[in-house]
Biopython code that builds the backbone (N, CA, C, O; Angstrom):
import numpy as np
from Bio.PDB.StructureBuilder import StructureBuilder

atoms = [
    (1, "MET", "N", (134.158, -134.322, -99.183)),
    (1, "MET", "CA", (135.463, -133.378, -99.331)),
    (1, "MET", "C", (136.580, -134.418, -98.853)),
    (1, "MET", "O", (137.400, -133.738, -98.237)),
    (2, "PHE", "N", (137.004, -135.803, -98.853)),
    (2, "PHE", "CA", (137.719, -136.106, -98.901)),
    (2, "PHE", "C", (137.837, -136.914, -100.256)),
    (2, "PHE", "O", (138.951, -137.254, -100.655)),
    (3, "SER", "N", (136.170, -137.361, -101.282)),
    (3, "SER", "CA", (136.972, -137.484, -102.598)),
    (3, "SER", "C", (137.039, -136.870, -103.898)),
    (3, "SER", "O", (136.990, -137.375, -105.020)),
    (4, "LYS", "N", (137.200, -135.279, -103.392)),
    (4, "LYS", "CA", (137.946, -134.536, -103.755)),
    (4, "LYS", "C", (139.204, -134.671, -103.612)),
    (4, "LYS", "O", (139.770, -134.092, -104.539)),
    (5, "TRP", "N", (140.122, -135.284, -102.709)),
    (5, "TRP", "CA", (141.197, -135.342, -102.076)),
    (5, "TRP", "C", (142.024, -135.861, -102.554)),
    (5, "TRP", "O", (143.202, -135.523, -102.674)),
    (6, "PHE", "N", (141.029, -137.531, -103.172)),
    (6, "PHE", "CA", (141.701, -138.303, -102.891)),
    (6, "PHE", "C", (141.454, -138.671, -104.716)),
    (6, "PHE", "O", (141.580, -139.819, -105.141)),
    (7, "ASP", "N", (141.078, -137.431, -105.666)),
    (7, "ASP", "CA", (140.614, -137.067, -107.050)),
    (7, "ASP", "C", (142.251, -136.631, -107.862)),
    (7, "ASP", "O", (142.654, -135.475, -107.989)),
    (8, "ALA", "N", (143.036, -137.957, -108.359)),
    (8, "ALA", "CA", (144.158, -137.576, -108.666)),
    (8, "ALA", "C", (144.177, -137.790, -110.525)),
    (8, "ALA", "O", (145.171, -138.341, -110.998)),
    (9, "THR", "N", (143.412, -137.477, -111.173)),
    (9, "THR", "CA", (143.053, -138.204, -112.291)),
    (9, "THR", "C", (144.022, -136.859, -112.879)),
    (9, "THR", "O", (145.077, -137.041, -113.488)),
    (10, "GLU", "N", (143.683, -136.050, -112.697)),
    (10, "GLU", "CA", (144.506, -134.889, -113.527)),
    (10, "GLU", "C", (146.445, -134.839, -113.474)),
    (10, "GLU", "O", (147.203, -134.577, -114.408)),
    (11, "ALA", "N", (146.772, -135.171, -112.125)),
    (11, "ALA", "CA", (147.851, -135.376, -111.074)),
    (11, "ALA", "C", (148.774, -136.114, -112.201)),
    (11, "ALA", "O", (149.853, -135.818, -112.714)),
    (12, "LYS", "N", (147.599, -137.535, -112.403)),
    (12, "LYS", "CA", (147.889, -139.017, -113.439)),
    (12, "LYS", "C", (148.588, -138.165, -114.746)),
    (12, "LYS", "O", (149.783, -137.869, -114.764)),
    (13, "LYS", "N", (147.694, -137.852, -115.757)),
    (13, "LYS", "CA", (147.425, -137.675, -117.088)),
    (13, "LYS", "C", (148.810, -136.743, -116.642)),
    (13, "LYS", "O", (149.910, -137.281, -116.764)),
    (14, "PHE", "N", (148.761, -135.968, -116.355)),
    (14, "PHE", "CA", (150.387, -134.881, -116.327)),
    (14, "PHE", "C", (150.937, -135.038, -116.152)),
    (14, "PHE", "O", (151.783, -134.194, -116.444)),
    (15, "GLY", "N", (151.620, -136.656, -115.202)),
    (15, "GLY", "CA", (153.091, -137.526, -115.135)),
    (15, "GLY", "C", (152.778, -138.281, -116.653)),
    (15, "GLY", "O", (153.704, -138.546, -117.418)),
    (16, "THR", "N", (151.774, -138.495, -116.880)),
    (16, "THR", "CA", (152.208, -138.969, -118.332)),
    (16, "THR", "C", (152.588, -138.988, -119.102)),
    (16, "THR", "O", (153.293, -139.754, -119.758)),
    (17, "ASP", "N", (151.869, -137.446, -119.241)),
    (17, "ASP", "CA", (152.858, -136.457, -120.133)),
    (17, "ASP", "C", (153.546, -135.298, -119.901)),
    (17, "ASP", "O", (153.652, -134.203, -120.453)),
    (18, "MET", "N", (153.827, -135.648, -119.278)),
    (18, "MET", "CA", (155.789, -135.212, -118.790)),
    (18, "MET", "C", (156.415, -136.444, -119.362)),
    (18, "MET", "O", (156.990, -136.387, -120.449)),
    (19, "ALA", "N", (156.326, -137.573, -118.668)),
    (19, "ALA", "CA", (156.859, -138.611, -119.062)),
    (19, "ALA", "C", (157.154, -138.956, -121.215)),
    (19, "ALA", "O", (157.989, -139.527, -121.917)),
    (20, "LEU", "N", (156.071, -138.298, -121.384)),
    (20, "LEU", "CA", (156.247, -138.602, -123.123)),
    (20, "LEU", "C", (156.566, -137.291, -123.504)),
    (20, "LEU", "O", (156.677, -136.953, -124.682)),
    (21, "LEU", "N", (156.689, -136.681, -122.723)),
    (21, "LEU", "CA", (157.386, -135.207, -123.491)),
    (21, "LEU", "C", (158.622, -135.139, -123.578)),
    (21, "LEU", "O", (159.191, -134.671, -124.565)),
    (22, "LEU", "N", (159.361, -135.713, -122.295)),
    (22, "LEU", "CA", (160.658, -136.445, -121.948)),
    (22, "LEU", "C", (160.863, -137.441, -122.825)),
    (22, "LEU", "O", (161.724, -138.193, -122.368)),
    (23, "ARG", "N", (160.606, -137.672, -123.512)),
    (23, "ARG", "CA", (160.781, -139.360, -124.464)),
    (23, "ARG", "C", (160.248, -138.801, -126.012)),
    (23, "ARG", "O", (160.298, -139.525, -127.006)),
    (24, "GLU", "N", (159.750, -137.436, -126.036)),
    (24, "GLU", "CA", (159.758, -136.889, -127.701)),
    (24, "GLU", "C", (160.978, -136.259, -127.487)),
    (24, "GLU", "O", (161.980, -136.678, -128.066)),
    (25, "ARG", "N", (161.040, -135.082, -126.553)),
    (25, "ARG", "CA", (162.806, -134.267, -126.523)),
    (25, "ARG", "C", (163.695, -135.122, -126.387)),
    (25, "ARG", "O", (164.589, -135.117, -127.234)),
    (26, "ALA", "N", (163.727, -135.783, -125.666)),
    (26, "ALA", "CA", (165.319, -136.583, -125.329)),
    (26, "ALA", "C", (165.136, -137.977, -125.333)),
    (26, "ALA", "O", (165.205, -138.325, -124.155)),
    (27, "PRO", "N", (164.940, -138.940, -126.042)),
    (27, "PRO", "CA", (164.919, -139.957, -126.896)),
    (27, "PRO", "C", (165.978, -140.913, -125.769)),
    (27, "PRO", "O", (167.017, -140.456, -125.292)),
    (28, "VAL", "N", (165.559, -142.005, -125.553)),
    (28, "VAL", "CA", (166.115, -143.378, -125.042)),
    (28, "VAL", "C", (167.610, -143.215, -125.640)),
    (28, "VAL", "O", (168.588, -142.884, -124.969)),
    (29, "ASP", "N", (167.609, -143.488, -126.936)),
    (29, "ASP", "CA", (169.050, -143.781, -127.393)),
    (29, "ASP", "C", (169.378, -142.333, -128.294)),
    (29, "ASP", "O", (169.197, -141.993, -129.463)),
    (30, "GLY", "N", (169.818, -141.850, -127.373)),
    (30, "GLY", "CA", (170.143, -140.211, -127.776)),
    (30, "GLY", "C", (170.885, -139.760, -127.434)),
    (30, "GLY", "O", (170.944, -138.547, -127.231)),
    (31, "SER", "N", (172.223, -141.015, -127.125)),
    (31, "SER", "CA", (173.697, -141.078, -126.881)),
    (31, "SER", "C", (174.110, -142.167, -127.925)),
    (31, "SER", "O", (173.541, -143.231, -128.169)),
    (32, "SER", "N", (175.571, -141.483, -128.644)),
    (32, "SER", "CA", (176.204, -142.560, -129.637)),
    (32, "SER", "C", (177.452, -142.888, -129.091)),
    (32, "SER", "O", (177.472, -142.951, -127.862)),
    (33, "SER", "N", (178.741, -143.167, -129.825)),
    (33, "SER", "CA", (180.087, -143.489, -128.922)),
    (33, "SER", "C", (180.384, -141.938, -129.351)),
    (33, "SER", "O", (181.340, -141.518, -128.700)),
    (34, "GLY", "N", (179.687, -140.655, -130.531)),
    (34, "GLY", "CA", (180.757, -139.603, -130.459)),
    (34, "GLY", "C", (180.982, -139.123, -129.279)),
    (34, "GLY", "O", (180.598, -139.578, -128.201)),
    (35, "GLY", "N", (181.754, -137.980, -129.534)),
    (35, "GLY", "CA", (181.568, -136.980, -127.891)),
    (35, "GLY", "C", (180.523, -136.035, -128.021)),
    (35, "GLY", "O", (179.764, -135.827, -127.075)),
    (36, "LYS", "N", (180.379, -135.290, -129.380)),
    (36, "LYS", "CA", (179.376, -134.265, -130.320)),
    (36, "LYS", "C", (178.030, -134.848, -129.715)),
    (36, "LYS", "O", (177.260, -134.325, -128.910)),
    (37, "SER", "N", (177.991, -135.705, -130.147)),
    (37, "SER", "CA", (176.543, -136.837, -129.989)),
    (37, "SER", "C", (176.177, -137.173, -128.875)),
    (37, "SER", "O", (175.179, -137.891, -128.817)),
    (38, "ILE", "N", (176.811, -136.796, -127.700)),
    (38, "ILE", "CA", (176.535, -137.409, -125.992)),
    (38, "ILE", "C", (176.184, -135.386, -126.049)),
    (38, "ILE", "O", (175.056, -134.894, -126.060)),
    (39, "LYS", "N", (177.277, -134.734, -126.069)),
    (39, "LYS", "CA", (176.664, -133.594, -125.343)),
    (39, "LYS", "C", (175.450, -132.510, -126.384)),
    (39, "LYS", "O", (174.939, -131.525, -125.851)),
    (40, "LYS", "N", (175.204, -132.792, -127.515)),
    (40, "LYS", "CA", (173.859, -133.270, -128.240)),
    (40, "LYS", "C", (172.690, -133.279, -127.281)),
    (40, "LYS", "O", (171.808, -132.531, -126.860)),
    (41, "ALA", "N", (173.310, -134.977, -127.108)),
    (41, "ALA", "CA", (172.215, -135.596, -125.968)),
    (41, "ALA", "C", (171.887, -134.722, -124.638)),
    (41, "ALA", "O", (170.805, -134.202, -124.368)),
    (42, "GLU", "N", (172.612, -134.701, -124.175)),
    (42, "GLU", "CA", (172.698, -133.664, -122.952)),
    (42, "GLU", "C", (172.094, -132.620, -122.893)),
    (42, "GLU", "O", (171.165, -132.355, -122.131)),
    (43, "LYS", "N", (172.836, -131.578, -124.129)),
    (43, "LYS", "CA", (171.581, -130.994, -124.195)),
    (43, "LYS", "C", (170.245, -130.773, -124.410)),
    (43, "LYS", "O", (169.697, -129.766, -123.962)),
    (44, "LYS", "N", (169.479, -131.863, -125.246)),
    (44, "LYS", "CA", (168.657, -132.051, -125.180)),
    (44, "LYS", "C", (167.540, -132.118, -123.788)),
    (44, "LYS", "O", (166.490, -131.524, -123.544)),
    (45, "HIS", "N", (168.403, -133.222, -122.991)),
    (45, "HIS", "CA", (167.725, -133.322, -121.669)),
    (45, "HIS", "C", (167.681, -132.241, -121.014)),
    (45, "HIS", "O", (166.695, -131.732, -120.481)),
    (46, "GLU", "N", (168.956, -131.798, -121.046)),
    (46, "GLU", "CA", (169.025, -130.538, -120.245)),
    (46, "GLU", "C", (167.642, -129.466, -120.503)),
    (46, "GLU", "O", (166.947, -129.137, -119.541)),
    (47, "ALA", "N", (167.311, -128.924, -122.064)),
    (47, "ALA", "CA", (165.856, -128.520, -122.478)),
    (47, "ALA", "C", (164.806, -129.231, -121.849)),
    (47, "ALA", "O", (163.992, -128.773, -121.048)),
    (48, "ALA", "N", (164.913, -130.680, -122.386)),
    (48, "ALA", "CA", (163.235, -131.033, -121.819)),
    (48, "ALA", "C", (163.251, -131.105, -120.044)),
    (48, "ALA", "O", (162.128, -130.853, -119.608)),
    (49, "PHE", "N", (163.982, -131.310, -119.262)),
    (49, "PHE", "CA", (163.986, -130.747, -117.717)),
    (49, "PHE", "C", (163.418, -129.644, -117.414)),
    (49, "PHE", "O", (162.561, -129.323, -116.592)),
    (50, "ASN", "N", (164.295, -128.859, -118.554)),
    (50, "ASN", "CA", (163.568, -127.277, -118.176)),
    (50, "ASN", "C", (162.139, -126.817, -118.310)),
    (50, "ASN", "O", (161.551, -125.898, -117.740)),
    (51, "LEU", "N", (161.736, -127.682, -119.204)),
    (51, "LEU", "CA", (160.770, -127.405, -120.004)),
    (51, "LEU", "C", (159.023, -128.006, -118.994)),
    (51, "LEU", "O", (157.883, -127.620, -118.737)),
    (52, "ILE", "N", (159.777, -128.925, -118.819)),
    (52, "ILE", "CA", (158.943, -129.821, -117.561)),
    (52, "ILE", "C", (158.724, -129.368, -116.298)),
    (52, "ILE", "O", (157.657, -129.528, -115.705)),
    (53, "GLU", "N", (160.130, -128.546, -115.643)),
    (53, "GLU", "CA", (160.035, -127.843, -114.588)),
    (53, "GLU", "C", (158.921, -126.735, -114.684)),
    (53, "GLU", "O", (158.106, -126.368, -113.838)),
    (54, "LYS", "N", (159.123, -126.345, -115.886)),
    (54, "LYS", "CA", (158.368, -124.983, -116.449)),
    (54, "LYS", "C", (156.695, -125.496, -116.079)),
    (54, "LYS", "O", (155.877, -125.117, -115.241)),
    (55, "LYS", "N", (156.677, -126.365, -116.977)),
    (55, "LYS", "CA", (155.436, -127.035, -117.086)),
    (55, "LYS", "C", (154.439, -127.161, -115.490)),
    (55, "LYS", "O", (153.363, -126.656, -115.171)),
    (56, "LEU", "N", (155.283, -127.964, -114.845)),
    (56, "LEU", "CA", (154.898, -128.004, -113.222)),
    (56, "LEU", "C", (154.575, -127.101, -112.542)),
    (56, "LEU", "O", (153.461, -127.098, -112.018)),
    (57, "GLU", "N", (155.325, -126.243, -112.392)),
    (57, "GLU", "CA", (155.129, -124.794, -111.654)),
    (57, "GLU", "C", (153.636, -124.025, -112.624)),
    (57, "GLU", "O", (152.592, -123.628, -112.107)),
    (58, "GLU", "N", (153.885, -124.011, -113.677)),
    (58, "GLU", "CA", (152.089, -123.841, -114.266)),
    (58, "GLU", "C", (151.047, -124.712, -113.569)),
    (58, "GLU", "O", (150.077, -124.286, -112.942)),
    (59, "PHE", "N", (151.280, -125.612, -113.705)),
    (59, "PHE", "CA", (150.068, -127.224, -113.496)),
    (59, "PHE", "C", (150.102, -126.600, -111.721)),
    (59, "PHE", "O", (149.173, -126.300, -110.971)),
    (60, "LYS", "N", (151.321, -126.590, -111.556)),
    (60, "LYS", "CA", (150.784, -126.288, -109.190)),
    (60, "LYS", "C", (150.222, -124.611, -109.270)),
    (60, "LYS", "O", (150.045, -124.043, -108.192)),
    (61, "LYS", "N", (150.024, -124.056, -110.211)),
    (61, "LYS", "CA", (148.963, -123.287, -110.079)),
    (61, "LYS", "C", (147.752, -123.174, -109.680)),
    (61, "LYS", "O", (147.248, -122.516, -108.770)),
    (62, "THR", "N", (147.182, -124.125, -110.718)),
    (62, "THR", "CA", (145.944, -124.257, -111.479)),
    (62, "THR", "C", (145.112, -125.746, -110.195)),
    (62, "THR", "O", (143.944, -125.950, -109.864)),
    (63, "HIS", "N", (146.202, -126.340, -109.891)),
    (63, "HIS", "CA", (146.306, -127.467, -108.714)),
    (63, "HIS", "C", (146.906, -127.724, -107.853)),
    (63, "HIS", "O", (148.094, -128.047, -107.837)),
    (64, "ARG", "N", (145.880, -127.581, -106.640)),
    (64, "ARG", "CA", (146.298, -128.534, -105.200)),
    (64, "ARG", "C", (146.825, -129.458, -105.171)),
    (64, "ARG", "O", (146.102, -130.450, -105.266)),
    (65, "LEU", "N", (148.394, -129.716, -105.023)),
    (65, "LEU", "CA", (148.745, -131.245, -105.048)),
    (65, "LEU", "C", (149.095, -131.906, -103.106)),
    (65, "LEU", "O", (149.956, -131.698, -102.251)),
    (66, "ASN", "N", (148.346, -132.402, -103.176)),
    (66, "ASN", "CA", (148.629, -133.010, -101.584)),
    (66, "ASN", "C", (149.492, -133.989, -101.861)),
    (66, "ASN", "O", (150.175, -133.983, -102.885)),
    (67, "MET", "N", (149.546, -135.132, -100.766)),
    (67, "MET", "CA", (150.305, -136.347, -100.338)),
    (67, "MET", "C", (150.026, -137.023, -101.539)),
    (67, "MET", "O", (150.874, -137.025, -102.432)),
    (68, "TYR", "N", (148.711, -137.725, -101.708)),
    (68, "TYR", "CA", (148.187, -138.535, -102.656)),
    (68, "TYR", "C", (148.277, -138.568, -103.831)),
    (68, "TYR", "O", (148.576, -139.576, -104.472)),
    (69, "THR", "N", (147.958, -137.133, -104.436)),
    (69, "THR", "CA", (148.079, -136.695, -105.531)),
    (69, "THR", "C", (149.581, -136.424, -106.348)),
    (69, "THR", "O", (149.791, -136.672, -107.536)),
    (70, "LYS", "N", (150.506, -135.873, -105.411)),
    (70, "LYS", "CA", (151.798, -136.148, -105.502)),
    (70, "LYS", "C", (152.549, -137.510, -105.992)),
    (70, "LYS", "O", (153.471, -137.603, -106.801)),
    (71, "ALA", "N", (151.791, -138.684, -105.162)),
    (71, "ALA", "CA", (152.554, -140.040, -105.323)),
    (71, "ALA", "C", (152.149, -140.370, -106.460)),
    (71, "ALA", "O", (152.997, -140.980, -107.112)),
    (72, "GLN", "N", (150.664, -140.120, -107.225)),
    (72, "GLN", "CA", (149.739, -140.963, -108.540)),
    (72, "GLN", "C", (151.074, -139.886, -109.199)),
    (72, "GLN", "O", (152.106, -140.348, -109.687)),
    (73, "LEU", "N", (150.735, -138.201, -109.064)),
    (73, "LEU", "CA", (151.918, -137.884, -109.841)),
    (73, "LEU", "C", (153.082, -138.809, -110.710)),
    (73, "LEU", "O", (153.204, -139.198, -111.871)),
    (74, "GLY", "N", (153.900, -138.926, -109.365)),
    (74, "GLY", "CA", (155.347, -139.757, -109.532)),
    (74, "GLY", "C", (155.217, -140.971, -110.327)),
    (74, "GLY", "O", (155.899, -141.336, -111.283)),
    (75, "SER", "N", (153.795, -141.771, -109.522)),
    (75, "SER", "CA", (154.129, -143.236, -110.601)),
    (75, "SER", "C", (153.949, -142.960, -111.447)),
    (75, "SER", "O", (154.831, -143.019, -112.304)),
    (76, "ALA", "N", (152.939, -142.579, -111.675)),
    (76, "ALA", "CA", (152.437, -142.250, -113.658)),
    (76, "ALA", "C", (153.906, -141.809, -114.704)),
    (76, "ALA", "O", (154.358, -142.233, -115.767)),
    (77, "PHE", "N", (154.209, -140.983, -113.943)),
    (77, "PHE", "CA", (155.604, -140.114, -114.552)),
    (77, "PHE", "C", (156.486, -141.413, -114.706)),
    (77, "PHE", "O", (157.135, -141.683, -115.717)),
    (78, "LYS", "N", (156.423, -142.153, -113.604)),
    (78, "LYS", "CA", (157.937, -143.320, -113.632)),
    (78, "LYS", "C", (157.636, -144.614, -114.361)),
    (78, "LYS", "O", (158.562, -145.327, -114.747)),
    (79, "PHE", "N", (156.439, -144.919, -114.548)),
    (79, "PHE", "CA", (155.910, -146.139, -115.234)),
    (79, "PHE", "C", (155.588, -145.870, -116.542)),
    (79, "PHE", "O", (155.526, -146.846, -117.290)),
    (80, "THR", "N", (155.364, -144.771, -117.004)),
    (80, "THR", "CA", (155.311, -144.010, -118.293)),
    (80, "THR", "C", (156.404, -143.925, -119.076)),
    (80, "THR", "O", (156.325, -143.965, -120.304)),
    (81, "LEU", "N", (157.864, -143.763, -118.224)),
    (81, "LEU", "CA", (159.586, -143.622, -118.195)),
    (81, "LEU", "C", (159.296, -144.802, -118.562)),
    (81, "LEU", "O", (159.073, -144.815, -119.772)),
    (82, "LEU", "N", (159.161, -146.126, -117.929)),
    (82, "LEU", "CA", (159.737, -147.410, -118.057)),
    (82, "LEU", "C", (159.256, -147.990, -119.122)),
    (82, "LEU", "O", (160.022, -148.598, -119.870)),
    (83, "ASP", "N", (157.803, -147.902, -119.406)),
    (83, "ASP", "CA", (156.882, -148.617, -120.394)),
    (83, "ASP", "C", (158.003, -148.084, -121.926)),
    (83, "ASP", "O", (157.969, -148.763, -122.953)),
    (84, "ASN", "N", (158.830, -146.932, -121.826)),
    (84, "ASN", "CA", (158.942, -146.757, -123.206)),
    (84, "ASN", "C", (160.402, -146.497, -122.876)),
    (84, "ASN", "O", (160.894, -145.414, -123.191)),
    (85, "GLY", "N", (161.314, -147.670, -122.098)),
    (85, "GLY", "CA", (162.038, -148.002, -122.896)),
    (85, "GLY", "C", (163.388, -147.571, -121.970)),
    (85, "GLY", "O", (164.520, -148.028, -122.123)),
    (86, "TYR", "N", (162.928, -146.482, -120.881)),
    (86, "TYR", "CA", (164.229, -146.020, -120.038)),
    (86, "TYR", "C", (164.191, -146.908, -119.075)),
    (86, "TYR", "O", (163.287, -147.687, -118.773)),
    (87, "ASP", "N", (165.657, -146.677, -118.418)),
    (87, "ASP", "CA", (166.340, -147.930, -117.442)),
    (87, "ASP", "C", (165.598, -147.592, -116.114)),
    (87, "ASP", "O", (164.821, -146.639, -116.049)),
    (88, "GLU", "N", (165.867, -148.411, -115.058)),
    (88, "GLU", "CA", (165.226, -148.495, -114.364)),
    (88, "GLU", "C", (165.668, -147.641, -113.055)),
    (88, "GLU", "O", (164.871, -147.459, -112.135)),
    (89, "GLU", "N", (166.894, -147.168, -113.036)),
    (89, "GLU", "CA", (167.771, -145.806, -112.473)),
    (89, "GLU", "C", (167.619, -144.535, -112.423)),
    (89, "GLU", "O", (167.669, -143.712, -111.509)),
    (90, "PHE", "N", (167.303, -144.446, -114.249)),
    (90, "PHE", "CA", (166.935, -143.229, -114.621)),
    (90, "PHE", "C", (165.666, -142.626, -114.579)),
    (90, "PHE", "O", (165.271, -141.469, -114.724)),
    (91, "SER", "N", (164.999, -143.971, -114.287)),
    (91, "SER", "CA", (163.489, -143.596, -114.580)),
    (91, "SER", "C", (163.184, -143.023, -112.644)),
    (91, "SER", "O", (162.445, -142.095, -112.315)),
    (92, "GLU", "N", (164.028, -143.939, -111.650)),
    (92, "GLU", "CA", (163.868, -143.956, -110.317)),
    (92, "GLU", "C", (164.459, -142.042, -109.898)),
    (92, "GLU", "O", (163.899, -141.221, -109.172)),
    (93, "ARG", "N", (165.715, -141.912, -110.685)),
    (93, "ARG", "CA", (166.270, -140.563, -110.422)),
    (93, "ARG", "C", (165.766, -139.597, -110.691)),
    (93, "ARG", "O", (165.749, -138.627, -109.934)),
    (94, "THR", "N", (165.231, -139.624, -111.841)),
    (94, "THR", "CA", (164.557, -138.443, -112.592)),
    (94, "THR", "C", (162.690, -138.541, -112.432)),
    (94, "THR", "O", (162.059, -137.615, -112.942)),
    (95, "THR", "N", (162.259, -139.163, -112.043)),
    (95, "THR", "CA", (161.124, -139.347, -110.642)),
    (95, "THR", "C", (161.369, -138.714, -109.348)),
    (95, "THR", "O", (160.830, -137.616, -109.214)),
    (96, "THR", "N", (161.999, -139.115, -108.447)),
    (96, "THR", "CA", (162.446, -138.144, -107.277)),
    (96, "THR", "C", (162.843, -136.675, -107.613)),
    (96, "THR", "O", (162.528, -135.776, -106.833)),
    (97, "TRP", "N", (163.543, -136.412, -108.781)),
    (97, "TRP", "CA", (163.811, -134.894, -109.212)),
    (97, "TRP", "C", (162.100, -134.345, -109.346)),
    (97, "TRP", "O", (161.376, -133.513, -108.800)),
    (98, "LEU", "N", (162.016, -135.204, -110.241)),
    (98, "LEU", "CA", (160.349, -134.336, -110.359)),
    (98, "LEU", "C", (159.285, -133.707, -108.844)),
    (98, "LEU", "O", (158.623, -132.719, -108.524)),
    (99, "LEU", "N", (159.631, -134.822, -108.384)),
    (99, "LEU", "CA", (158.792, -134.870, -106.950)),
    (99, "LEU", "C", (159.020, -133.674, -106.125)),
    (99, "LEU", "O", (158.253, -132.932, -105.512)),
    (100, "LEU", "N", (160.552, -133.707, -106.317)),
    (100, "LEU", "CA", (160.917, -132.511, -105.122)),
    (100, "LEU", "C", (160.792, -131.178, -105.746)),
    (100, "LEU", "O", (160.781, -130.096, -105.159)),
    (101, "LYS", "N", (160.705, -131.388, -106.949)),
    (101, "LYS", "CA", (159.694, -129.807, -107.839)),
    (101, "LYS", "C", (158.816, -129.602, -107.264)),
    (101, "LYS", "O", (158.592, -128.500, -106.763)),
    (102, "CYS", "N", (157.881, -130.838, -107.141)),
    (102, "CYS", "CA", (156.517, -130.715, -106.695)),
    (102, "CYS", "C", (156.316, -129.480, -105.257)),
    (102, "CYS", "O", (155.352, -128.768, -104.975)),
    (103, "LYS", "N", (157.682, -129.636, -104.575)),
    (103, "LYS", "CA", (157.323, -129.002, -103.315)),
    (103, "LYS", "C", (156.948, -127.901, -103.334)),
    (103, "LYS", "O", (156.637, -127.337, -102.285)),
]
sb = StructureBuilder()
sb.init_structure("model")
sb.init_model(0)
sb.init_chain("A")
sb.init_seg("    ")
for serial, (resi, resn, name, xyz) in enumerate(atoms, 1):
    if name == "N":
        sb.init_residue(resn, " ", resi, " ")
    sb.init_atom(name, np.array(xyz, "f"), 0.0, 1.0, " ", f" {name:<3s}", serial, name[0])
structure = sb.get_structure()
Protein backbone atom coordinates (compact mmCIF):
# COMPACT_ATOMS: atom_id res chain seq x y z
CA MET A 1 0.00 0.00 0.00
CA PHE A 2 2.67 2.51 0.99
CA SER A 3 4.88 1.61 -1.95
CA LYS A 4 2.18 2.83 -4.33
CA TRP A 5 1.80 6.05 -2.30
CA PHE A 6 5.53 6.77 -2.67
CA ASP A 7 5.71 5.91 -6.37
CA ALA A 8 6.27 9.31 -7.95
CA THR A 9 7.77 8.11 -11.23
CA GLU A 10 4.95 9.43 -13.41
CA ALA A 11 4.71 12.70 -11.49
CA LYS A 12 8.45 13.36 -11.87
CA LYS A 13 8.28 12.61 -15.58
CA PHE A 14 5.29 14.92 -15.97
CA GLY A 15 7.09 17.74 -14.11
CA THR A 16 10.16 17.37 -16.29
CA ASP A 17 8.07 17.20 -19.46
CA MET A 18 6.16 20.37 -18.54
CA ALA A 19 9.39 22.29 -17.87
CA LEU A 20 10.77 21.17 -21.23
CA LEU A 21 7.50 22.20 -22.88
CA LEU A 22 7.87 25.65 -21.33
CA ARG A 23 11.45 25.89 -22.57
CA GLU A 24 10.35 24.87 -26.06
CA ARG A 25 7.37 27.23 -26.23
CA ALA A 26 8.81 30.20 -24.31
CA PRO A 27 12.63 30.18 -24.39
CA VAL A 28 14.70 31.81 -21.65
CA ASP A 29 16.04 34.56 -23.90
CA GLY A 30 12.62 35.36 -25.36
CA SER A 31 12.71 39.07 -24.54
CA SER A 32 14.60 41.67 -26.53
CA SER A 33 14.92 45.42 -26.22
CA GLY A 34 12.04 46.12 -28.62
CA GLY A 35 8.52 46.60 -27.29
CA LYS A 36 6.97 44.30 -29.87
CA SER A 37 9.40 41.52 -28.97
CA ILE A 38 8.51 41.78 -25.29
CA LYS A 39 4.80 41.59 -26.06
CA LYS A 40 5.41 38.62 -28.35
CA ALA A 41 7.41 36.86 -25.61
CA GLU A 42 4.63 37.54 -23.08
CA LYS A 43 2.07 36.00 -25.44
CA LYS A 44 4.28 32.94 -25.88
CA HIS A 45 4.61 32.56 -22.10
CA GLU A 46 0.86 32.95 -21.60
CA ALA A 47 0.11 30.37 -24.29
CA ALA A 48 2.66 27.96 -22.77
CA PHE A 49 1.16 28.37 -19.28
CA ASN A 50 -2.34 27.75 -20.65
CA LEU A 51 -1.13 24.57 -22.35
CA ILE A 52 0.63 23.38 -19.18
CA GLU A 53 -2.53 24.02 -17.16
CA LYS A 54 -4.60 22.03 -19.67
CA LYS A 55 -2.12 19.13 -19.63
CA LEU A 56 -2.10 19.18 -15.82
CA GLU A 57 -5.88 18.85 -15.72
CA GLU A 58 -5.65 15.85 -18.06
CA PHE A 59 -2.86 14.33 -15.95
CA LYS A 60 -4.89 14.72 -12.76
CA LYS A 61 -7.77 12.77 -14.32
CA THR A 62 -5.63 9.65 -14.66
CA HIS A 63 -3.15 10.07 -11.79
CA ARG A 64 -3.94 10.51 -8.14
CA LEU A 65 -1.59 13.13 -6.70
CA ASN A 66 -0.82 13.01 -3.00
CA MET A 67 1.42 15.32 -1.00
CA TYR A 68 4.57 13.35 -1.83
CA THR A 69 3.93 13.04 -5.57
CA LYS A 70 3.07 16.76 -5.80
CA ALA A 71 6.37 17.60 -4.12
CA GLN A 72 8.26 15.34 -6.52
CA LEU A 73 6.44 16.82 -9.53
CA GLY A 74 7.29 20.35 -8.36
CA SER A 75 10.90 19.49 -7.67
CA ALA A 76 11.40 17.90 -11.09
CA PHE A 77 9.74 20.91 -12.74
CA LYS A 78 11.79 23.50 -10.85
CA PHE A 79 15.17 21.86 -11.28
CA THR A 80 14.56 21.19 -14.97
CA LEU A 81 13.82 24.91 -15.40
CA LEU A 82 17.00 25.82 -13.52
CA ASP A 83 19.04 23.34 -15.55
CA ASN A 84 17.72 24.94 -18.73
CA GLY A 85 18.81 28.47 -17.89
CA TYR A 86 15.79 30.00 -16.17
CA ASP A 87 16.69 32.13 -13.16
CA GLU A 88 15.89 31.19 -9.56
CA GLU A 89 13.08 33.73 -9.13
CA PHE A 90 11.23 32.71 -12.29
CA SER A 91 11.67 29.00 -11.51
CA GLU A 92 10.37 29.44 -7.97
CA ARG A 93 7.37 31.54 -9.02
CA THR A 94 6.45 29.20 -11.85
CA THR A 95 6.77 26.11 -9.67
CA THR A 96 4.55 27.69 -7.02
CA TRP A 97 1.98 28.47 -9.71
CA LEU A 98 2.10 24.86 -10.96
CA LEU A 99 1.73 23.39 -7.48
CA LEU A 100 -1.23 25.63 -6.72
CA LYS A 101 -2.87 24.33 -9.90
CA CYS A 102 -2.38 20.76 -8.61
CA LYS A 103 -5.06 21.24 -5.94
